[in-house]
FIDRENVO-364542 format. One record per residue (C-alpha): x, y, z; residue in one letter. Coordinates in steps of 0.05 Angstrom, whole numbers, plus 5000, padded with zeros to 4 digits. Layout:
BEGIN
<r east="X" north="Y" up="Z" rest="A"/>
...
***
This chain:
BEGIN
<r east="1628" north="5579" up="3517" rest="M"/>
<r east="1668" north="5641" up="3499" rest="K"/>
<r east="1642" north="5686" up="3443" rest="S"/>
<r east="1664" north="5675" up="3374" rest="K"/>
<r east="1700" north="5740" up="3377" rest="T"/>
<r east="1744" north="5721" up="3435" rest="S"/>
<r east="1752" north="5650" up="3413" rest="N"/>
<r east="1748" north="5651" up="3337" rest="P"/>
<r east="1742" north="5591" up="3291" rest="H"/>
<r east="1801" north="5566" up="3255" rest="K"/>
<r east="1813" north="5510" up="3207" rest="K"/>
<r east="1845" north="5447" up="3237" rest="Y"/>
<r east="1869" north="5378" up="3214" rest="I"/>
<r east="1842" north="5323" up="3257" rest="V"/>
<r east="1885" north="5261" up="3249" rest="T"/>
<r east="1856" north="5197" up="3276" rest="Y"/>
<r east="1891" north="5141" up="3309" rest="N"/>
<r east="1860" north="5090" up="3261" rest="A"/>
<r east="1891" north="5102" up="3193" rest="P"/>
<r east="1829" north="5075" up="3158" rest="N"/>
<r east="1779" north="5117" up="3195" rest="T"/>
<r east="1717" north="5118" up="3151" rest="T"/>
<r east="1675" north="5182" up="3137" rest="L"/>
<r east="1620" north="5152" up="3182" rest="A"/>
<r east="1668" north="5140" up="3238" rest="E"/>
<r east="1696" north="5211" up="3230" rest="A"/>
<r east="1626" north="5238" up="3236" rest="Q"/>
<r east="1615" north="5200" up="3301" rest="D"/>
<r east="1681" north="5225" up="3331" rest="I"/>
<r east="1670" north="5297" up="3310" rest="L"/>
<r east="1595" north="5292" up="3327" rest="N"/>
<r east="1581" north="5333" up="3266" rest="L"/>
<r east="1532" north="5320" up="3210" rest="P"/>
<r east="1541" north="5324" up="3137" rest="G"/>
<r east="1616" north="5308" up="3131" rest="I"/>
<r east="1637" north="5304" up="3059" rest="K"/>
<r east="1688" north="5262" up="3019" rest="D"/>
<r east="1745" north="5315" up="3019" rest="G"/>
<r east="1785" north="5286" up="2960" rest="I"/>
<r east="1727" north="5285" up="2909" rest="S"/>
<r east="1702" north="5354" up="2935" rest="I"/>
<r east="1770" north="5388" up="2935" rest="M"/>
<r east="1787" north="5363" up="2866" rest="A"/>
<r east="1729" north="5404" up="2838" rest="T"/>
<r east="1725" north="5481" up="2836" rest="D"/>
<r east="1683" north="5480" up="2900" rest="Y"/>
<r east="1706" north="5531" up="2952" rest="V"/>
<r east="1693" north="5503" up="3021" rest="A"/>
<r east="1658" north="5547" up="3072" rest="N"/>
<r east="1666" north="5550" up="3148" rest="D"/>
<r east="1613" north="5499" up="3159" rest="T"/>
<r east="1640" north="5446" up="3114" rest="D"/>
<r east="1677" north="5384" up="3146" rest="V"/>
<r east="1719" north="5349" up="3092" rest="L"/>
<r east="1745" north="5278" up="3107" rest="H"/>
<r east="1808" north="5247" up="3073" rest="L"/>
<r east="1790" north="5176" up="3083" rest="E"/>
<r east="1855" north="5150" up="3047" rest="A"/>
<r east="1898" north="5181" up="3103" rest="I"/>
<r east="1852" north="5180" up="3162" rest="G"/>
<r east="1845" north="5253" up="3173" rest="A"/>
<r east="1790" north="5309" up="3170" rest="S"/>
<r east="1792" north="5383" up="3155" rest="I"/>
<r east="1744" north="5420" up="3204" rest="V"/>
<r east="1732" north="5490" up="3231" rest="N"/>
<r east="1738" north="5495" up="3307" rest="L"/>
<r east="1749" north="5542" up="3364" rest="T"/>
<r east="1812" north="5532" up="3406" rest="S"/>
<r east="1767" north="5502" up="3461" rest="D"/>
<r east="1736" north="5453" up="3415" rest="E"/>
<r east="1805" north="5432" up="3386" rest="A"/>
<r east="1830" north="5422" up="3458" rest="A"/>
<r east="1770" north="5380" up="3476" rest="H"/>
<r east="1776" north="5338" up="3413" rest="L"/>
<r east="1851" north="5326" up="3426" rest="Q"/>
<r east="1831" north="5290" up="3490" rest="N"/>
<r east="1791" north="5238" up="3451" rest="D"/>
<r east="1825" north="5171" up="3453" rest="A"/>
<r east="1807" north="5161" up="3381" rest="R"/>
<r east="1846" north="5223" up="3358" rest="V"/>
<r east="1921" north="5226" up="3346" rest="M"/>
<r east="1929" north="5300" up="3336" rest="A"/>
<r east="1890" north="5366" up="3325" rest="V"/>
<r east="1933" north="5415" up="3288" rest="E"/>
<r east="1922" north="5483" up="3254" rest="E"/>
<r east="1916" north="5485" up="3178" rest="D"/>
<r east="1981" north="5525" up="3166" rest="I"/>
<r east="2008" north="5558" up="3103" rest="E"/>
<r east="2060" north="5521" up="3059" rest="V"/>
<r east="2106" north="5550" up="3007" rest="H"/>
<r east="2150" north="5529" up="2949" rest="I"/>
<r east="2223" north="5521" up="2969" rest="L"/>
<r east="2264" north="5557" up="2912" rest="N"/>
<r east="2307" north="5617" up="2926" rest="I"/>
<r east="2278" north="5683" up="2903" rest="S"/>
<r east="2299" north="5703" up="2832" rest="E"/>
<r east="2329" north="5770" up="2855" rest="Q"/>
<r east="2388" north="5729" up="2881" rest="H"/>
<r east="2444" north="5736" up="2834" rest="S"/>
<r east="2498" north="5682" up="2817" rest="V"/>
<r east="2546" north="5721" up="2859" rest="Q"/>
<r east="2498" north="5717" up="2918" rest="N"/>
<r east="2492" north="5642" up="2911" rest="L"/>
<r east="2564" north="5630" up="2918" rest="V"/>
<r east="2579" north="5605" up="2992" rest="A"/>
<r east="2634" north="5645" up="3030" rest="P"/>
<r east="2701" north="5613" up="3016" rest="G"/>
<r east="2677" north="5575" up="2956" rest="N"/>
<r east="2710" north="5601" up="2893" rest="N"/>
<r east="2670" north="5554" up="2846" rest="I"/>
<r east="2619" north="5590" up="2808" rest="A"/>
<r east="2559" north="5546" up="2830" rest="Q"/>
<r east="2526" north="5514" up="2772" rest="G"/>
<r east="2559" north="5557" up="2720" rest="L"/>
<r east="2573" north="5506" up="2662" rest="G"/>
<r east="2588" north="5433" up="2668" rest="A"/>
<r east="2644" north="5402" up="2711" rest="P"/>
<r east="2705" north="5379" up="2673" rest="V"/>
<r east="2703" north="5312" up="2636" rest="G"/>
<r east="2626" north="5305" up="2622" rest="I"/>
<r east="2583" north="5309" up="2560" rest="L"/>
<r east="2568" north="5381" up="2542" rest="S"/>
<r east="2501" north="5361" up="2514" rest="S"/>
<r east="2474" north="5338" up="2580" rest="I"/>
<r east="2465" north="5389" up="2635" rest="P"/>
<r east="2518" north="5391" up="2689" rest="W"/>
<r east="2469" north="5372" up="2744" rest="N"/>
<r east="2444" north="5309" up="2706" rest="I"/>
<r east="2517" north="5287" up="2695" rest="N"/>
<r east="2533" north="5301" up="2770" rest="L"/>
<r east="2485" north="5249" up="2791" rest="V"/>
<r east="2507" north="5201" up="2738" rest="K"/>
<r east="2438" north="5189" up="2705" rest="A"/>
<r east="2466" north="5181" up="2634" rest="P"/>
<r east="2503" north="5116" up="2654" rest="A"/>
<r east="2437" north="5088" up="2679" rest="A"/>
<r east="2403" north="5106" up="2613" rest="W"/>
<r east="2456" north="5071" up="2575" rest="A"/>
<r east="2435" north="5007" up="2607" rest="R"/>
<r east="2362" north="5019" up="2590" rest="G"/>
<r east="2342" north="5046" up="2658" rest="I"/>
<r east="2303" north="5114" up="2645" rest="N"/>
<r east="2242" north="5109" up="2692" rest="G"/>
<r east="2197" north="5072" up="2644" rest="T"/>
<r east="2138" north="5044" up="2678" rest="G"/>
<r east="2145" north="5087" up="2740" rest="V"/>
<r east="2092" north="5137" up="2759" rest="N"/>
<r east="2117" north="5202" up="2793" rest="V"/>
<r east="2070" north="5252" up="2822" rest="A"/>
<r east="2099" north="5325" up="2829" rest="V"/>
<r east="2059" north="5352" up="2888" rest="I"/>
<r east="2068" north="5427" up="2874" rest="D"/>
<r east="2040" north="5485" up="2835" rest="T"/>
<r east="2018" north="5440" up="2777" rest="G"/>
<r east="2054" north="5425" up="2708" rest="I"/>
<r east="2046" north="5467" up="2646" rest="A"/>
<r east="2042" north="5444" up="2576" rest="T"/>
<r east="2114" north="5442" up="2550" rest="H"/>
<r east="2146" north="5411" up="2489" rest="T"/>
<r east="2197" north="5376" up="2534" rest="D"/>
<r east="2145" north="5347" up="2581" rest="L"/>
<r east="2095" north="5291" up="2577" rest="I"/>
<r east="2041" north="5295" up="2632" rest="V"/>
<r east="2002" north="5231" up="2642" rest="A"/>
<r east="1948" north="5262" up="2685" rest="G"/>
<r east="1934" north="5296" up="2752" rest="G"/>
<r east="1887" north="5333" up="2798" rest="A"/>
<r east="1880" north="5402" up="2830" rest="C"/>
<r east="1865" north="5416" up="2902" rest="F"/>
<r east="1871" north="5492" up="2900" rest="V"/>
<r east="1802" north="5519" up="2913" rest="P"/>
<r east="1763" north="5551" up="2857" rest="G"/>
<r east="1796" north="5514" up="2799" rest="T"/>
<r east="1798" north="5443" up="2770" rest="T"/>
<r east="1860" north="5455" up="2725" rest="S"/>
<r east="1927" north="5426" up="2744" rest="Y"/>
<r east="1963" north="5471" up="2696" rest="T"/>
<r east="2021" north="5508" up="2729" rest="D"/>
<r east="2009" north="5584" up="2735" rest="N"/>
<r east="2071" north="5595" up="2776" rest="N"/>
<r east="2129" north="5560" up="2741" rest="G"/>
<r east="2157" north="5522" up="2801" rest="H"/>
<r east="2121" north="5456" up="2790" rest="G"/>
<r east="2140" north="5456" up="2716" rest="T"/>
<r east="2213" north="5468" up="2733" rest="H"/>
<r east="2212" north="5410" up="2782" rest="C"/>
<r east="2176" north="5367" up="2732" rest="A"/>
<r east="2231" north="5379" up="2681" rest="G"/>
<r east="2286" north="5358" up="2730" rest="V"/>
<r east="2249" north="5292" up="2737" rest="I"/>
<r east="2232" north="5275" up="2665" rest="A"/>
<r east="2247" north="5332" up="2613" rest="A"/>
<r east="2258" north="5298" up="2545" rest="Q"/>
<r east="2324" north="5332" up="2525" rest="N"/>
<r east="2295" north="5369" up="2467" rest="N"/>
<r east="2337" north="5431" up="2483" rest="A"/>
<r east="2399" north="5403" up="2523" rest="N"/>
<r east="2354" north="5403" up="2585" rest="V"/>
<r east="2343" north="5332" up="2610" rest="A"/>
<r east="2308" north="5299" up="2667" rest="G"/>
<r east="2342" north="5246" up="2712" rest="V"/>
<r east="2285" north="5196" up="2690" rest="A"/>
<r east="2257" north="5217" up="2623" rest="P"/>
<r east="2219" north="5152" up="2616" rest="G"/>
<r east="2177" north="5162" up="2679" rest="A"/>
<r east="2104" north="5182" up="2675" rest="A"/>
<r east="2092" north="5251" up="2704" rest="L"/>
<r east="2029" north="5265" up="2744" rest="Y"/>
<r east="2012" north="5339" up="2764" rest="A"/>
<r east="1983" north="5344" up="2832" rest="V"/>
<r east="1968" north="5420" up="2841" rest="K"/>
<r east="1965" north="5438" up="2916" rest="V"/>
<r east="1999" north="5509" up="2911" rest="L"/>
<r east="1970" north="5571" up="2878" rest="D"/>
<r east="1998" north="5622" up="2830" rest="A"/>
<r east="2039" north="5654" up="2886" rest="G"/>
<r east="2069" north="5589" up="2905" rest="G"/>
<r east="2031" north="5581" up="2969" rest="S"/>
<r east="1977" north="5535" up="2995" rest="G"/>
<r east="1948" north="5502" up="3059" rest="Q"/>
<r east="1969" north="5441" up="3095" rest="L"/>
<r east="1900" north="5412" up="3080" rest="S"/>
<r east="1910" north="5421" up="3006" rest="W"/>
<r east="1978" north="5382" up="3008" rest="I"/>
<r east="1945" north="5326" up="3048" rest="L"/>
<r east="1889" north="5320" up="2997" rest="A"/>
<r east="1943" north="5315" up="2943" rest="G"/>
<r east="1980" north="5261" up="2982" rest="M"/>
<r east="1914" north="5224" up="2991" rest="A"/>
<r east="1902" north="5229" up="2917" rest="W"/>
<r east="1971" north="5199" up="2901" rest="A"/>
<r east="1952" north="5142" up="2948" rest="L"/>
<r east="1890" north="5126" up="2907" rest="Q"/>
<r east="1920" north="5132" up="2838" rest="N"/>
<r east="1977" north="5081" up="2830" rest="N"/>
<r east="2035" north="5130" up="2843" rest="I"/>
<r east="2102" north="5102" up="2857" rest="H"/>
<r east="2142" north="5161" up="2879" rest="V"/>
<r east="2120" north="5233" up="2903" rest="V"/>
<r east="2164" north="5294" up="2897" rest="S"/>
<r east="2147" north="5348" up="2947" rest="M"/>
<r east="2189" north="5412" up="2938" rest="S"/>
<r east="2149" north="5449" up="2988" rest="L"/>
<r east="2146" north="5460" up="3063" rest="G"/>
<r east="2146" north="5507" up="3125" rest="S"/>
<r east="2195" north="5525" up="3179" rest="S"/>
<r east="2161" north="5484" up="3232" rest="T"/>
<r east="2177" north="5422" up="3273" rest="G"/>
<r east="2147" north="5354" up="3255" rest="P"/>
<r east="2074" north="5354" up="3239" rest="I"/>
<r east="2032" north="5294" up="3258" rest="V"/>
<r east="1986" north="5301" up="3199" rest="A"/>
<r east="2045" north="5294" up="3154" rest="Y"/>
<r east="2074" north="5234" up="3194" rest="T"/>
<r east="2008" north="5198" up="3186" rest="N"/>
<r east="2001" north="5214" up="3112" rest="A"/>
<r east="2071" north="5193" up="3098" rest="I"/>
<r east="2061" north="5127" up="3135" rest="T"/>
<r east="2000" north="5110" up="3092" rest="Q"/>
<r east="2040" north="5126" up="3028" rest="L"/>
<r east="2098" north="5084" up="3050" rest="I"/>
<r east="2054" north="5028" up="3068" rest="N"/>
<r east="2024" north="5030" up="2999" rest="A"/>
<r east="2091" north="5027" up="2967" rest="G"/>
<r east="2102" north="5100" up="2951" rest="I"/>
<r east="2170" north="5131" up="2959" rest="T"/>
<r east="2165" north="5201" up="2990" rest="V"/>
<r east="2216" north="5253" up="2971" rest="C"/>
<r east="2215" north="5321" up="3008" rest="C"/>
<r east="2257" north="5383" up="3006" rest="A"/>
<r east="2291" north="5400" up="3073" rest="V"/>
<r east="2282" north="5475" up="3063" rest="G"/>
<r east="2324" north="5537" up="3050" rest="N"/>
<r east="2327" north="5565" up="3119" rest="A"/>
<r east="2399" north="5554" up="3140" rest="Y"/>
<r east="2429" north="5617" up="3172" rest="G"/>
<r east="2358" north="5637" up="3200" rest="T"/>
<r east="2325" north="5628" up="3267" rest="A"/>
<r east="2301" north="5561" up="3239" rest="F"/>
<r east="2362" north="5529" up="3206" rest="P"/>
<r east="2339" north="5458" up="3214" rest="W"/>
<r east="2304" north="5411" up="3167" rest="V"/>
<r east="2230" north="5432" up="3160" rest="G"/>
<r east="2164" north="5400" up="3151" rest="A"/>
<r east="2145" north="5355" up="3118" rest="P"/>
<r east="2214" north="5330" up="3108" rest="A"/>
<r east="2226" north="5326" up="3182" rest="N"/>
<r east="2163" north="5290" up="3200" rest="S"/>
<r east="2176" north="5219" up="3182" rest="H"/>
<r east="2238" north="5175" up="3191" rest="V"/>
<r east="2224" north="5141" up="3122" rest="S"/>
<r east="2214" north="5205" up="3081" rest="A"/>
<r east="2275" north="5221" up="3040" rest="I"/>
<r east="2297" north="5290" up="3064" rest="A"/>
<r east="2337" north="5323" up="3011" rest="I"/>
<r east="2389" north="5380" up="3015" rest="G"/>
<r east="2422" north="5420" up="2957" rest="A"/>
<r east="2491" north="5421" up="2934" rest="V"/>
<r east="2527" north="5461" up="2879" rest="D"/>
<r east="2569" north="5436" up="2818" rest="A"/>
<r east="2628" north="5428" up="2864" rest="G"/>
<r east="2589" north="5382" up="2912" rest="N"/>
<r east="2591" north="5439" up="2964" rest="V"/>
<r east="2528" north="5448" up="3007" rest="I"/>
<r east="2487" north="5506" up="2984" rest="A"/>
<r east="2492" north="5562" up="3037" rest="Y"/>
<r east="2414" north="5563" up="3042" rest="F"/>
<r east="2404" north="5487" up="3049" rest="S"/>
<r east="2372" north="5472" up="3117" rest="S"/>
<r east="2407" north="5421" up="3158" rest="R"/>
<r east="2408" north="5384" up="3225" rest="D"/>
<r east="2350" north="5373" up="3273" rest="V"/>
<r east="2322" north="5407" up="3334" rest="N"/>
<r east="2295" north="5350" up="3376" rest="G"/>
<r east="2282" north="5277" up="3384" rest="I"/>
<r east="2240" north="5247" up="3329" rest="G"/>
<r east="2260" north="5296" up="3274" rest="W"/>
<r east="2280" north="5262" up="3209" rest="N"/>
<r east="2350" north="5291" up="3189" rest="P"/>
<r east="2380" north="5303" up="3118" rest="V"/>
<r east="2378" north="5236" up="3081" rest="T"/>
<r east="2413" north="5254" up="3016" rest="L"/>
<r east="2434" north="5313" up="2974" rest="V"/>
<r east="2429" north="5332" up="2901" rest="A"/>
<r east="2445" north="5389" up="2854" rest="P"/>
<r east="2403" north="5451" up="2873" rest="G"/>
<r east="2443" north="5514" up="2856" rest="V"/>
<r east="2432" north="5545" up="2784" rest="N"/>
<r east="2393" north="5485" up="2756" rest="V"/>
<r east="2365" north="5497" up="2685" rest="D"/>
<r east="2299" north="5464" up="2672" rest="S"/>
<r east="2230" north="5473" up="2637" rest="T"/>
<r east="2190" north="5536" up="2649" rest="Y"/>
<r east="2121" north="5561" up="2623" rest="P"/>
<r east="2137" north="5637" up="2619" rest="F"/>
<r east="2142" north="5647" up="2561" rest="P"/>
<r east="2112" north="5581" up="2536" rest="P"/>
<r east="2159" north="5525" up="2524" rest="N"/>
<r east="2218" north="5561" up="2554" rest="S"/>
<r east="2275" north="5541" up="2604" rest="Y"/>
<r east="2297" north="5577" up="2666" rest="H"/>
<r east="2351" north="5570" up="2718" rest="V"/>
<r east="2329" north="5565" up="2790" rest="M"/>
<r east="2359" north="5549" up="2857" rest="S"/>
<r east="2336" north="5518" up="2922" rest="G"/>
<r east="2325" north="5451" up="2957" rest="T"/>
<r east="2263" north="5452" up="2912" rest="S"/>
<r east="2309" north="5435" up="2854" rest="M"/>
<r east="2347" north="5382" up="2891" rest="A"/>
<r east="2287" north="5343" up="2910" rest="T"/>
<r east="2264" north="5323" up="2838" rest="P"/>
<r east="2334" north="5295" up="2824" rest="H"/>
<r east="2325" north="5245" up="2880" rest="V"/>
<r east="2252" north="5232" up="2857" rest="A"/>
<r east="2278" north="5216" up="2789" rest="G"/>
<r east="2334" north="5172" up="2818" rest="A"/>
<r east="2279" north="5135" up="2858" rest="A"/>
<r east="2240" north="5123" up="2794" rest="A"/>
<r east="2303" north="5093" up="2763" rest="L"/>
<r east="2315" north="5046" up="2822" rest="V"/>
<r east="2240" north="5027" up="2820" rest="K"/>
<r east="2247" north="5010" up="2745" rest="Q"/>
<r east="2307" north="4968" up="2759" rest="K"/>
<r east="2279" north="4935" up="2820" rest="Y"/>
<r east="2203" north="4938" up="2812" rest="P"/>
<r east="2189" north="4896" up="2874" rest="A"/>
<r east="2227" north="4943" up="2920" rest="F"/>
<r east="2191" north="4973" up="2977" rest="T"/>
<r east="2202" north="5048" up="2994" rest="P"/>
<r east="2251" north="5027" up="3050" rest="L"/>
<r east="2290" north="4985" up="2999" rest="Q"/>
<r east="2291" north="5043" up="2951" rest="V"/>
<r east="2318" north="5090" up="3004" rest="I"/>
<r east="2371" north="5036" up="3024" rest="S"/>
<r east="2391" north="5028" up="2951" rest="Q"/>
<r east="2400" north="5105" up="2943" rest="L"/>
<r east="2437" north="5114" up="3010" rest="T"/>
<r east="2480" north="5054" up="3003" rest="G"/>
<r east="2507" north="5074" up="2933" rest="T"/>
<r east="2513" north="5150" up="2942" rest="C"/>
<r east="2578" north="5191" up="2944" rest="T"/>
<r east="2595" north="5210" up="3016" rest="H"/>
<r east="2609" north="5283" up="3027" rest="L"/>
<r east="2630" north="5324" up="3085" rest="G"/>
<r east="2654" north="5289" up="3149" rest="V"/>
<r east="2658" north="5213" up="3147" rest="A"/>
<r east="2595" north="5175" up="3148" rest="G"/>
<r east="2522" north="5201" up="3152" rest="I"/>
<r east="2525" north="5272" up="3177" rest="N"/>
<r east="2475" north="5330" up="3190" rest="P"/>
<r east="2495" north="5371" up="3130" rest="T"/>
<r east="2498" north="5322" up="3071" rest="Y"/>
<r east="2463" north="5262" up="3103" rest="G"/>
<r east="2491" north="5199" up="3068" rest="A"/>
<r east="2514" north="5239" up="3011" rest="G"/>
<r east="2504" north="5254" up="2936" rest="L"/>
<r east="2460" north="5208" up="2896" rest="I"/>
<r east="2494" north="5165" up="2845" rest="D"/>
<r east="2442" north="5139" up="2794" rest="C"/>
<r east="2493" north="5092" up="2761" rest="D"/>
<r east="2513" north="5055" up="2822" rest="K"/>
<r east="2441" north="5054" up="2849" rest="A"/>
<r east="2416" north="5019" up="2786" rest="T"/>
<r east="2471" north="4965" up="2776" rest="L"/>
***
């Protein structure tokens, strides 16, 4: 055995082949005593130490500190699907120092997101009109009865938001209040109450704040997985995940998303803002499951945002599924309290699709996640080259047609 200095311990996610692997079974596989229920422990202010082993029974995975040799040995166990490092994950909005001018794609003379497109109601934000949500509202479809979890930096108290509950998986705190702003902005895109001309796609949906990212907008894969497991246990219908990393598919995500989908939860994920970099492809978790809705960003002119990740880099990667407004989107913000803020990114596009999924779920409550996806992709507005393409996927969501 190498010394700890030459082969240090790192935190890993161990994903088991059996999706319902119990805590006792995990203890047997890992051959480690004292494994704890990760969901209940992580939802407290407890800060795990290097000897703690936390099991996420709902999704059949454990969080454990191992050396690389121990990880390699465990990977050879027939009961283990994958052993992966607990990587860092980030919010997916564009840094605020980017000006409006910088957000205009080369060759595009439309000021992206500056004011509403011609022919729509000025009292409703351009982005909400672009996805035709008001037409669904006019028929009584506003997301009522649908529970949407925003797996993000939390949601702050805001006059335009009604938060039904939630949980926090950031170590050292139990509060799911947003101390970054990103989660509150995404929540408003889903369900803002239109008290100040900022409306959400599904204002009748019930919002749940699942805090998995800290004040800096960063977190660990293990925190996100715990949040997904919480959603699985708490009657959530749609999850919105405007977070990710520039990596290939991650098995732990694949497994977790499988469990959510099997439980009837539609999973919406941002594709990333990495186009034009060394990793221009759809990032994780959006690339990690064929039935996750991978969401890119367009501007007010239906032009793909220059930053919106696209295409895939291998067999088994999930490509772009749909696009939604993600450039200069105005929504709820906590700094100062009860304010509004314009942000851009595939982070902003994703909650539009989560809201649309909530509308479809209200209209067709018996729909499975695969049927929700089929409804959204089958009624969208095709963009770019004909058919499904690596930039726009099936196209721009149309809440009106999707809920007829």
